[in-house]
VOGU-3710 file (C-alpha; in Angstrom, 3 decimals, decimal comma):
1> mgkdlaltrn> 6,415/-25,072/-10,836  6,646/-23,502/-14,420  5,193/-20,222/-13,363  7,210/-17,129/-13,696  7,373/-15,411/-10,441  8,386/-12,214/-11,761  4,608/-11,701/-13,171  3,051/-12,331/-9,825  1,753/-9,389/-7,858  0,636/-9,545/-4,290
11> vgvmahidag> -1,141/-6,104/-3,830  -3,535/-4,333/-1,716  -5,804/-1,241/-1,994  -5,766/0,787/0,792  -7,061/4,217/1,656  -9,072/6,501/4,097  -12,799/5,356/4,405  -15,040/6,302/1,414  -12,205/7,092/-0,943  -13,126/4,348/-3,325
21> kttvsermlf> -10,957/1,502/-2,700  -13,718/-1,026/-3,134  -14,951/0,769/-6,395  -11,485/0,432/-7,547  -11,008/-3,141/-6,960  -14,689/-3,792/-8,642  -13,391/-2,221/-11,712  -10,148/-4,192/-11,820  -12,013/-7,652/-11,513  -14,613/-6,419/-14,315
31> lsgkthkige> -11,807/-5,346/-16,559  -9,713/-8,295/-16,025  -12,693/-10,431/-16,995  -12,968/-12,077/-13,252  -16,565/-10,738/-13,264  -19,246/-9,960/-15,793  -21,031/-7,213/-14,027  -19,462/-4,439/-12,020  -20,555/-4,579/-8,211  -21,385/-1,192/-6,673
41> thegsatmdy> -20,922/-0,414/-2,959  -23,905/1,995/-2,781  -26,149/-0,776/-4,208  -24,632/-3,364/-1,835  -23,684/-5,836/-4,697  -19,909/-5,395/-4,351  -18,166/-8,663/-4,867  -15,204/-7,867/-2,426  -17,798/-6,528/0,278  -19,214/-9,891/0,663
51> ltaerergit> -20,449/-9,783/4,437  -23,926/-8,762/5,127  -22,766/-5,918/7,497  -20,372/-4,495/4,551  -23,334/-4,233/2,157  -25,604/-2,866/4,579  -23,272/-0,175/5,860  -21,472/0,470/2,356  -18,013/-0,019/4,087  -15,203/-2,502/3,955
61> itsaattfnw> -14,964/-4,393/7,200  -13,081/-7,597/6,508  -10,101/-7,593/4,021  -11,295/-9,645/0,771  -9,019/-11,395/-1,672  -9,141/-12,593/-4,939  -6,791/-13,731/-7,849  -7,174/-12,637/-11,521  -4,969/-12,120/-14,438  -4,204/-8,834/-16,388
71> kcgaktyqfn> -2,417/-8,468/-19,726  -0,018/-5,621/-19,887  1,888/-5,316/-23,290  2,873/-8,884/-24,312  2,835/-10,237/-20,667  0,010/-11,790/-18,662  0,491/-11,184/-14,950  -1,323/-12,865/-11,905  -2,748/-10,334/-9,500  -3,530/-11,642/-5,725
81> lidtpghvdf> -5,419/-8,510/-4,785  -6,667/-7,532/-1,381  -9,082/-4,857/-0,630  -8,514/-3,421/2,796  -11,088/-1,774/5,368  -10,467/2,075/5,477  -12,289/2,623/8,948  -9,876/2,853/11,808  -11,726/0,307/14,049  -10,715/-2,240/11,621
91> aveverclrv> -7,167/-1,201/11,223  -5,979/-4,426/12,346  -7,258/-5,961/8,969  -4,902/-3,392/7,264  -1,923/-4,402/9,483  -2,131/-8,285/8,899  -2,849/-7,754/5,051  0,322/-5,400/4,462  2,581/-7,662/6,626  2,176/-10,139/3,463
101> ldgavavfca> 1,640/-7,918/0,549  4,536/-7,063/-1,973  3,041/-3,709/-2,827  -0,227/-1,440/-2,483  -2,228/0,967/-4,454  -2,866/3,991/-2,168  -6,439/5,647/-3,084  -6,906/9,089/-2,419  -10,068/11,170/-3,007  -9,418/14,039/-5,209
111> vggvqpqses> -11,700/16,267/-2,931  -10,829/15,013/0,568  -7,058/14,535/-0,554  -4,848/12,874/1,966  -7,450/12,434/4,869  -6,604/11,148/8,524  -7,050/7,444/7,689  -4,890/7,861/4,638  -2,001/8,805/6,848  -2,697/6,010/9,313
121> vwrqserygv> -2,549/3,240/6,625  0,342/4,988/5,132  2,292/4,829/8,249  1,228/0,956/8,542  2,656/0,470/5,125  6,056/2,220/5,753  6,618/0,087/8,856  6,466/-3,086/6,452  8,621/-1,219/3,822  5,512/-1,719/1,297
131> pkvafvnkmd> 6,174/0,123/-2,294  3,219/2,049/-3,211  1,677/3,608/-6,543  -1,101/6,211/-5,818  -4,395/6,786/-7,448  -6,431/10,114/-7,149  -9,861/8,689/-7,461  -13,130/10,933/-7,945  -11,557/13,421/-10,265  -15,263/14,037/-11,609
141> rdganffavl> -16,535/15,277/-8,216  -16,901/19,010/-7,457  -14,165/20,443/-5,636  -11,783/17,847/-7,414  -8,147/19,039/-7,395  -5,333/16,823/-8,565  -2,603/19,073/-7,847  -3,593/19,829/-4,167  -3,427/16,255/-3,402  -0,101/16,051/-4,710
151> dqmrkrlgvn> 0,888/18,918/-2,459  -0,782/17,201/0,552  0,983/13,944/-0,097  4,394/16,068/-0,066  3,592/17,869/3,256  1,586/15,399/5,141  3,245/12,009/4,114  6,811/13,365/3,507  7,035/11,622/0,124  8,146/12,725/-3,546
161> pcpiqipigh> 4,715/12,186/-5,399  5,803/12,015/-9,107  2,637/12,175/-11,615  3,107/9,817/-14,464  -0,298/11,349/-15,835  -1,926/14,776/-15,796  -5,885/14,993/-15,963  -7,761/16,574/-18,928  -10,278/18,730/-17,438  -11,646/18,425/-13,899
171> easftgvvdl> -14,861/17,901/-11,836  -17,926/17,433/-14,467  -15,414/18,152/-17,472  -12,858/15,406/-16,577  -12,523/13,163/-19,442  -8,982/11,309/-19,441  -5,283/11,537/-18,943  -2,258/12,473/-20,506  0,493/9,852/-20,024  3,880/11,361/-19,104
181> vtlkayewrm> 5,685/8,316/-19,997  4,221/7,975/-23,639  3,446/11,619/-23,941  0,164/10,539/-25,264  -3,337/11,486/-24,549  -6,161/8,978/-23,342  -9,741/9,974/-23,373  -12,716/7,491/-22,120  -15,924/7,896/-24,130  -19,142/6,291/-24,782
191> kdenakypem> -18,881/4,304/-27,944  -22,738/5,115/-28,812  -26,148/5,723/-26,815  -26,466/1,862/-26,011  -23,049/1,504/-24,478  -22,892/0,831/-20,757  -19,252/1,281/-20,169  -16,757/3,888/-22,023  -13,885/2,929/-24,154  -10,391/4,107/-23,838
201> letsipadlq> -9,310/6,218/-26,954  -5,952/7,670/-28,001  -6,392/11,235/-28,451  -4,011/14,501/-29,017  -2,629/16,428/-25,921  -4,750/19,273/-25,532  -2,588/22,598/-26,106  -3,719/24,175/-22,796  -2,305/21,405/-21,023  1,267/21,271/-22,681
211> etvdeyrnhl> 2,994/23,657/-20,496  1,821/21,516/-17,587  2,775/18,322/-19,146  6,481/19,793/-19,890  6,660/20,943/-16,340  5,848/17,600/-14,792  7,708/15,339/-17,308  10,742/17,195/-16,239  10,030/16,567/-12,479  9,625/13,103/-13,257
221> lesvalldda> 12,786/12,935/-15,310  14,845/14,915/-12,640  13,575/12,565/-9,760  14,381/9,359/-11,187  17,599/10,706/-12,590  19,097/10,899/-9,232  18,804/7,126/-8,924  21,354/6,331/-11,648  24,301/8,031/-12,845  24,155/6,484/-16,538
231> fmdkylsdpa> 20,385/7,808/-16,531  21,512/11,265/-15,247  24,104/11,652/-18,065  21,604/10,825/-20,655  18,903/13,124/-19,276  21,532/16,143/-18,894  22,920/15,591/-22,429  19,759/14,679/-24,549  16,533/13,893/-22,611  14,586/13,545/-25,877
241> sitedelram> 16,807/10,363/-26,316  15,328/8,616/-23,205  13,044/5,596/-24,471  9,867/4,587/-22,738  11,288/1,405/-21,564  14,350/3,363/-19,878  11,823/5,606/-18,174  9,562/2,780/-16,884  12,738/0,877/-15,668  13,714/3,902/-13,590
251> irkgtlsrti> 10,071/4,697/-12,591  10,144/0,905/-11,130  13,517/1,411/-9,438  12,419/4,658/-7,614  9,063/2,810/-6,661  10,689/-0,288/-5,373  13,418/1,753/-3,433  10,397/4,127/-1,960  12,078/7,184/-3,272  9,482/8,117/-5,658
261> vpvmcgsakr> 5,439/7,511/-5,658  3,981/7,232/-9,027  0,731/8,994/-8,934  -2,254/8,343/-11,547  -5,783/9,632/-11,453  -9,316/8,839/-12,589  -12,645/7,991/-11,749  -13,342/4,547/-10,839  -17,118/5,167/-10,674  -17,164/6,492/-14,099
271> digverlmds> -14,673/3,564/-15,412  -12,129/6,228/-16,259  -8,084/5,570/-15,456  -8,551/1,993/-13,936  -7,003/0,044/-17,023  -3,852/2,410/-16,838  -3,679/1,873/-12,901  -3,518/-1,674/-13,405  -0,792/-1,407/-16,099  1,286/0,560/-13,377
281> valylpspid> 0,627/-2,221/-10,693  2,321/-4,930/-13,275  5,110/-2,374/-14,265  6,025/-0,706/-11,244  5,103/-2,896/-8,137  7,417/-5,651/-7,028  6,927/-9,261/-7,640  7,788/-11,918/-4,814  11,407/-12,226/-6,139  12,206/-8,475/-6,064
291> kevveamnae> 13,351/-9,433/-2,501  15,745/-12,351/-3,287  15,485/-13,448/0,401  13,203/-13,443/3,100  14,455/-12,432/6,533  13,368/-14,598/9,379  14,691/-15,835/12,738  16,366/-18,855/13,823  13,883/-21,352/15,183  16,003/-21,860/18,583
301> npeekeirkv> 17,205/-18,417/19,103  15,066/-15,777/17,768  17,903/-13,099/18,266  19,653/-14,628/15,276  18,774/-13,995/11,790  17,782/-16,545/9,353  17,902/-16,199/5,782  15,484/-18,247/3,316  15,860/-17,826/-0,536  12,644/-16,657/-2,293
311> spdapfsglv> 12,649/-19,701/-4,515  10,341/-22,619/-5,492  13,261/-24,923/-4,889  13,923/-23,547/-1,445  12,486/-25,368/1,711  8,593/-24,255/2,358  7,996/-21,516/4,611  4,798/-19,551/4,932  2,857/-17,167/7,059  -0,750/-17,507/8,478
321> fkivqsdfgs> -2,039/-13,869/8,424  -5,634/-14,459/8,642  -8,475/-16,595/9,858  -12,196/-17,065/8,407  -15,009/-18,898/10,005  -16,887/-20,067/6,968  -19,875/-22,448/6,154  -17,314/-24,841/5,425  -15,265/-24,707/8,480  -11,942/-22,449/9,265
331> lvfvrvysga> -10,292/-20,709/6,384  -6,685/-20,258/7,031  -5,055/-17,630/4,808  -1,320/-18,279/4,117  1,466/-16,494/2,207  3,860/-18,754/0,704  7,446/-17,149/1,101  9,560/-19,997/-0,208  9,012/-23,504/-1,661  5,478/-24,845/-2,225
341> lksgdvvynm> 2,622/-26,000/-0,235  0,709/-28,947/-2,014  -2,636/-30,753/-0,830  -1,542/-33,762/1,313  1,702/-32,260/2,448  2,485/-32,425/6,440  4,159/-28,983/7,549  5,407/-27,898/10,763  3,795/-25,269/12,974  6,489/-23,571/14,912
351> rsrskvrisr> 4,285/-22,071/17,707  2,789/-25,159/18,656  5,653/-27,301/17,591  3,441/-29,741/16,026  2,665/-31,116/12,672  -0,193/-30,006/10,326  -1,523/-31,820/7,595  -2,808/-30,041/4,591  -5,831/-31,726/3,070  -7,474/-29,038/1,042
361> lsqlnagkqi> -6,112/-25,863/-0,485  -8,128/-22,999/-2,203  -7,727/-20,020/-4,408  -9,043/-16,806/-3,138  -12,015/-15,262/-4,688  -13,635/-13,021/-2,060  -16,484/-15,119/-0,400  -16,054/-18,069/-2,687  -13,209/-20,851/-2,711  -11,853/-22,703/-5,786
371> aievcetgdi> -9,925/-25,666/-4,883  -6,271/-26,025/-6,276  -3,486/-28,649/-5,796  -0,548/-26,520/-4,984  0,089/-22,925/-3,918  3,704/-21,780/-4,934  6,238/-19,403/-3,826  4,816/-15,805/-3,714  1,176/-16,888/-3,798  -1,759/-16,502/-1,254
381> calqgvkdlk> -3,964/-19,452/-0,700  -6,630/-20,670/1,809  -6,131/-23,907/3,637  -9,379/-25,923/4,762  -10,017/-28,555/7,295  -7,065/-27,454/9,609  -7,024/-26,954/13,192  -5,022/-25,161/15,889  -3,467/-22,476/13,749  -3,539/-18,869/14,920
391> tgdtlcdekh> -2,816/-15,530/12,871  0,823/-15,125/12,866  1,774/-18,795/12,871  4,915/-19,792/10,813  4,369/-22,817/8,930  7,667/-24,506/7,450  9,490/-27,611/6,397  10,095/-29,538/9,620  13,709/-30,172/8,652  14,115/-26,693/7,789
401> plllaainfp> 12,501/-24,752/10,434  12,593/-21,149/10,849  10,403/-18,190/12,650  9,026/-15,404/10,161  8,539/-12,002/11,903  5,079/-12,233/13,529  2,219/-9,639/12,947  1,614/-7,024/15,773  -1,900/-6,612/17,063  -3,008/-3,558/19,324
411> epvikvavea> -4,804/-3,897/22,655  -8,395/-3,264/22,964  -9,306/-0,060/24,484  -13,170/-0,505/24,839  -15,409/-3,146/26,451  -19,026/-4,024/26,542  -20,843/-6,705/28,647  -23,032/-9,225/26,768  -25,380/-11,876/27,510  -27,792/-14,229/25,768
421> qkqsdvatle> -31,217/-13,281/25,931  -32,219/-17,058/26,513  -30,538/-19,659/28,939  -30,263/-22,260/26,138  -28,391/-19,789/24,051  -25,446/-19,458/26,559  -23,087/-22,112/25,037  -23,967/-21,005/21,624  -22,958/-17,568/22,391  -19,588/-18,613/24,056
431> kglmslaeed> -18,793/-20,804/20,869  -19,569/-17,962/18,724  -17,404/-15,485/20,765  -14,388/-18,246/20,340  -14,839/-18,176/16,840  -14,899/-14,544/16,464  -11,847/-14,353/18,664  -9,847/-16,763/16,286  -10,669/-14,761/13,221  -9,996/-11,050/14,896
441> psfhfytdee> -6,882/-10,904/17,138  -8,124/-7,495/18,238  -11,219/-8,787/19,505  -11,180/-10,414/23,097  -13,436/-12,102/25,401  -13,465/-13,028/29,037  -15,625/-13,594/32,300  -15,322/-11,081/34,717  -14,517/-12,807/38,001  -16,283/-10,407/40,112
451> sgqtiiagmg> -19,550/-9,878/38,037  -19,707/-13,217/36,458  -20,446/-11,185/33,228  -19,014/-11,920/29,837  -16,944/-9,092/28,559  -16,017/-8,594/24,850  -13,424/-6,027/24,215  -12,342/-4,286/20,865  -10,793/-1,124/19,375  -14,083/0,893/19,243
461> elhlevrmge> -17,928/1,001/19,339  -18,353/0,220/15,627  -15,735/-2,718/16,133  -17,686/-4,381/18,765  -21,176/-3,526/17,128  -20,336/-5,159/13,653  -18,752/-8,200/15,288  -21,826/-8,857/17,543  -23,927/-8,344/14,382  -21,928/-11,108/12,699
471> lkekekievn> -22,351/-13,360/15,751  -26,117/-13,162/15,770  -26,582/-13,587/12,032  -24,425/-16,686/12,120  -25,547/-18,250/15,297  -29,055/-17,244/15,041  -29,415/-16,133/18,580  -30,206/-12,768/20,492  -27,701/-11,018/22,425  -27,982/-8,093/25,067
481> mgepqvsyre> -25,198/-5,836/25,106  -24,243/-3,245/27,826  -22,999/0,003/27,943  -19,356/0,615/26,603  -16,881/0,682/29,373  -13,218/2,109/29,159  -10,154/-0,621/29,493  -8,485/1,332/32,067  -4,979/0,235/32,996  -2,950/0,804/36,056
491> aitapvdhrs> 0,903/1,586/36,736  3,406/2,602/39,268  5,515/5,863/39,085  8,170/5,601/41,690  11,011/2,888/42,449  10,627/0,961/45,609  12,870/-1,579/47,322  11,205/-4,504/49,279  11,616/-7,635/51,034  8,660/-10,164/51,324
501> vfkkqtggrg> 8,952/-13,270/53,302  6,194/-15,961/52,848  5,641/-18,552/55,586  2,989/-21,037/55,913  3,366/-24,028/58,474  0,601/-26,746/58,379  0,473/-30,242/59,989  3,017/-31,531/57,725  5,697/-30,009/55,268  5,535/-26,128/55,434
511> kfadivfqml> 5,988/-23,450/52,814  8,958/-20,693/53,014  10,115/-18,276/50,478  12,185/-14,984/50,882  12,960/-12,464/48,212  14,459/-8,961/48,040  13,897/-6,985/44,976  13,460/-3,488/43,365  10,356/-2,800/41,500  10,249/0,467/39,295
521> padegveglq> 8,262/1,430/35,912  9,441/-0,400/33,026  11,983/0,798/30,638  10,133/2,985/27,685  8,654/0,835/24,827  8,686/-2,443/27,126  5,506/-4,192/27,566  4,610/-6,888/30,158  7,182/-7,745/32,906  10,716/-6,880/32,490
531> fvdevkggni> 12,322/-9,395/34,869  16,130/-9,021/35,978  17,896/-11,585/38,041  20,874/-10,433/40,213  20,865/-12,973/42,634  24,385/-13,912/43,687  25,927/-17,168/45,280  22,691/-19,422/44,926  21,145/-17,455/47,976  17,894/-18,422/45,926
541> pkefipsvqk> 18,249/-21,873/43,763  18,070/-21,390/39,900  15,156/-23,514/39,724  12,956/-21,198/41,786  13,770/-17,954/40,054  11,268/-18,977/36,990  8,472/-19,142/39,663  9,188/-15,590/41,182  8,844/-14,581/37,673  5,812/-16,305/37,022
551> gfeiamkngp> 4,295/-15,270/40,272  4,615/-11,529/39,127  3,470/-12,147/35,658  0,290/-13,500/37,185  -0,188/-10,916/39,929  -0,014/-8,114/37,278  -3,484/-8,995/35,782  -4,663/-7,302/39,070  -3,598/-3,740/39,884  -3,377/-2,621/43,368
561> lagyemtslk> -6,046/0,404/43,006  -8,996/-1,128/41,360  -7,979/-4,209/40,057  -7,294/-3,291/36,545  -4,444/-4,940/34,480  -0,870/-3,690/34,875  0,769/-3,766/31,481  4,340/-3,276/32,005  6,450/-3,392/35,136  10,153/-3,894/35,881
571> vilkdgsfhp> 11,313/-6,448/38,876  14,870/-6,659/39,668  15,282/-9,499/41,794  18,608/-8,653/44,086  18,720/-11,317/47,029  16,595/-13,796/49,286  16,760/-16,943/51,188  15,277/-20,352/50,989  14,554/-23,236/53,449  16,131/-26,641/52,182
581> vdsdqlsfel> 12,774/-28,663/53,400  9,991/-26,021/53,050  10,726/-24,094/49,887  9,655/-25,074/46,613  8,489/-23,507/43,243  5,060/-22,980/44,691  6,319/-21,185/47,485  8,353/-18,555/45,565  5,551/-18,185/43,043  3,094/-17,278/46,116
591> cakqayreac> 5,764/-15,026/47,737  5,878/-12,862/44,341  2,221/-12,609/44,198  2,187/-11,511/47,953  5,267/-9,051/47,196  3,554/-7,417/44,350  0,793/-6,577/46,399  2,853/-5,026/49,226  5,258/-3,351/47,052  2,676/-1,844/44,483
601> vkaspvlmep> 1,058/0,381/47,149  4,319/2,023/47,990  5,364/2,701/44,422  2,879/5,511/44,019  0,234/3,668/41,858  -1,895/5,531/39,267  -4,893/4,678/37,051  -4,165/4,995/33,429  -6,798/5,963/30,651  -6,639/5,134/26,790
611> mmrlnitspa> -6,109/8,823/25,012  -7,420/8,650/21,394  -6,012/10,643/18,485  -9,253/12,348/16,940  -9,239/14,244/13,502  -12,098/16,176/12,712  -13,022/17,731/9,354  -15,758/20,140/9,592  -17,115/23,331/7,685  -15,681/26,448/8,832
621> dyigdvigdi> -19,057/27,950/9,751  -18,991/25,302/12,811  -15,613/25,122/13,682  -16,080/27,360/17,030  -18,863/25,019/18,343  -16,753/21,896/17,332  -13,684/23,138/19,367  -15,747/24,278/22,327  -17,383/20,810/22,450  -13,814/19,102/22,350
631> nkrrgqirns> -12,839/21,142/25,193  -15,808/20,059/27,221  -14,588/16,450/26,866  -10,914/17,390/28,336  -9,528/17,255/24,548  -6,228/18,875/23,923  -6,220/20,423/20,406  -2,773/19,593/18,796  -3,247/21,281/15,410  -5,604/23,176/13,276
641> teemnsheie> -5,551/23,717/9,321  -7,560/25,337/6,931  -8,384/23,751/3,675  -10,495/25,723/1,419  -13,855/25,862/2,938  -13,188/23,476/5,580  -10,987/23,152/8,775  -9,051/19,930/9,955  -8,574/19,590/13,635  -6,280/17,209/15,241
651> clvplsnmfg> -6,644/16,527/19,000  -6,197/14,040/21,581  -9,022/13,020/23,849  -9,937/10,558/26,583  -11,915/7,638/25,327  -14,179/7,732/28,273  -15,637/11,230/27,229  -16,055/10,101/23,590  -18,911/7,269/23,845  -21,818/8,474/20,838
661> yvtalrtltq> -19,294/11,240/19,611  -20,320/10,636/16,054  -23,785/11,208/16,745  -22,955/14,395/18,842  -20,738/15,716/15,959  -23,379/15,253/13,424  -25,977/17,160/15,582  -23,515/20,168/15,989  -22,598/20,546/12,417  -26,211/19,425/10,679
671> graysvmefd> -24,416/16,242/9,337  -21,625/18,075/7,463  -18,590/16,921/9,679  -16,983/13,751/9,842  -14,244/12,368/12,353  -11,568/9,376/12,643  -10,593/8,274/15,876  -7,822/5,867/16,768  -5,843/4,762/19,967  -2,737/6,913/20,603
681> hyealpenla> -1,421/5,895/23,972  -2,310/5,529/27,925  -2,090/8,504/29,944  -2,396/9,020/33,950  -6,089/9,908/34,744  -6,497/13,093/36,643  -6,420/12,095/40,511  -10,209/13,197/41,203  -11,386/11,303/38,193  -9,277/8,354/39,353
691> keviekknsa> -10,909/8,412/42,611  -14,536/8,291/41,154  -13,550/5,405/38,995  -11,778/3,467/41,830  -14,800/3,877/44,113  -17,214/2,964/41,444  -15,013/-0,219/40,932  -14,843/-0,948/44,647  -18,499/-0,281/45,128  -19,321/-3,031/42,421
701> knakk> -16,987/-5,468/44,461  -18,501/-5,055/47,643  -22,095/-5,289/46,130  -20,907/-8,532/44,585  -20,053/-9,766/47,976
//
C-alpha cells in the first residue's frame, strides 16, 4: 500500500482508424523498456494488436492494456495504457475503456487532420469528462500540416488547442520540435550509420521559427493566464519571470478542467517526439486521486447519490469494464476506484446480489498475464477463475455497498443468419456465440422463432465478420453466414384510448381481467416501456399492476406490422376491474398482451429503419459520382467541405441500401476515397418500402407454416 497514487496514470490512446494509435503505443512500450523490439502494425508484429484478425488486417479490434513505468524528471510514473480501436464498428470498445480511464492521448494524422472517427471518439470522451492531450502524428508525410490540424481542432471539436511544441521542418524535412515550455529545441538524429533508432538531442531554435515560437508561446500563456488571477498578474507585469514549473502547473490545471488541450507533434514511425509525449502524459494528465471522490449511486435507491473517497483506506469498490475469453478461461478486467482488491478476497456483485471469491489477480500486458497479489486504488487488473460477471457490474465491499455508473452500449443495427456446416458442431457454435456475447456487449445472438435460424446481430458488416472469424479460429469449426439483414423496429405514431377484457372459462376456475388505458409514443429519449399507473380506488388490486406492466413489456418484442420489436412505448393504466375468484396475476398479464395487439393496430403503427451517419473523404475529381451514388441510395447530404485537394461529405443514409458500400466506393474512386459509417437514429420507412418489407416478412412466416 506504499504506492504513491499521484504517480499513476490510467490513459488511453484514441483516434480515427489509421492515424497511428497502435504505432504510438508500441513506441511507448519500447522507450519504457517494456519491450526490446518495436512491433509494427504493417508487419503484423504489434504487441498491442495481439489477435490474429488484428495482425492480418493491420487494425485494432479489441482494446489492449499493458502496464509499464516511465521516468519523468526525478519521478517514476506507472502507466496503465489502453490502445483502443479506431474503426467505428468497434466503438463499444472505446466506450467501455473511456468509462474507466482518467485521461487520454488523442492522436491525429498530420495529413488527414480531424477525421470523422476522431470527432466520434472525442465526443465519447467528452461524455465521460476525460481530459486529453493531443499528438499530431505522421509529421514526416507528404501534405503534413500541423497548423491546419490546430485549426480543424478549433472548428470541428470546439476546443482551445494550445501547442506546447512547434515542429522543426515539415514533410520529409521534419526533424524535431521546439518546446514552448522550456524554450528549447530538440531534434532526433541517428548517432551513426549502424544506429537503429534516432537519439533526441538538444539544439538551438532555428532563426526562421523564432517569430512562430513567440506567437504560440504568447497564445499558451494567455490561455492559461485566464485560469488564475495571480498568474495573470505575473503574465501582464513580467512574462519573462514565469518559471517552467509555474507554467507546467497552469497547463496541468487547464488540461484537467478541459479548458485547453495541450498539443504535441512527431512521427511515431520514425521515433520522433514520443518521449516528449510520454513526459506530457506524466506532467499534465490526471492521476486517480485528482478526483478526490468517486460519485456513485445508493445501492437501495439509485436515485440517490453515494460518495466514496478515492483512497486505499476506503472500502473496496471496482467496475467490471471488459471480459475476454482466453486459453485460461475468462479474464475479467476491473478498475479499482477505492480500497484494494487482494487475491483470496470475497467481494459483492451488486447486479446479481451475490458473493464473488477472487482467486487469481493478473497485471495486464496485452495478450499475456502476470500474476499479482493485490490491485490497489486507481489500478486496472484482470481477474481469473471467476464466473457470472458481466460488463458494467459493480464489485464492492458487502458491508459498504454502492452502485457505480454503468456503461451504455448501443443496440445492434445489422443481423446475419449463421449455421454450423456440420451437425456435430451445432453445440460448439452455440457455446462459441455465448462466449462472444459475454465478451462483447454489442454482439447479440438469438434463435428466430419463425425460421428456427440462429441470428447474430452487431454494429456493422466488419464487426460480425471479425467476430465470426474469431469464433472459427477459437472453436475450429466451419460456419455458413447468410446475407446481412437490417434490424428494423416498429413504433406507434398516434395516441389511442382502449379497453380490453380478457375472459376464459374452463371446467374449473376461470380467468378474468379488465384494463382501461391510453397507449401513446414514449416521451423523447425514453427507451423501453414507459408505464404509468393512474388506477384509483383499488379497481385493480395493487398486486396485479406489475403483471399488466410485464404483459406489455413481453408483447413489445413483437410489433403489429411484421413482428419486429417495438423499442419504446408509453402506457397509462387508467382504470379496470377484477373478479374476486377468477382474477389472478396471469389473467392480467395475458390481458395486457391481448390489449397491446388490439390497441397497436389503431395507433397508426409504422416501420422504423436504422439511419446511418456516413462521412466520405474523396478526391475532388470523383465528388460528382460519389454524390450521385449517395442520392441513388436514398441518402441525404448534410454537409460538404473542401480541404485542399479533397472533399468531405457528411450524409444520412438508410442502412438497407449500404451493404457492400466500401467496395462500391473504391470502384467509383479507383480506391482513393474512404468512408466511416455509424448508427445515428431510427426513422420511419417510406410507406411503399415498408409495404415491401412487411409482405416479405409475412410471406416468410406463411412459408414456414
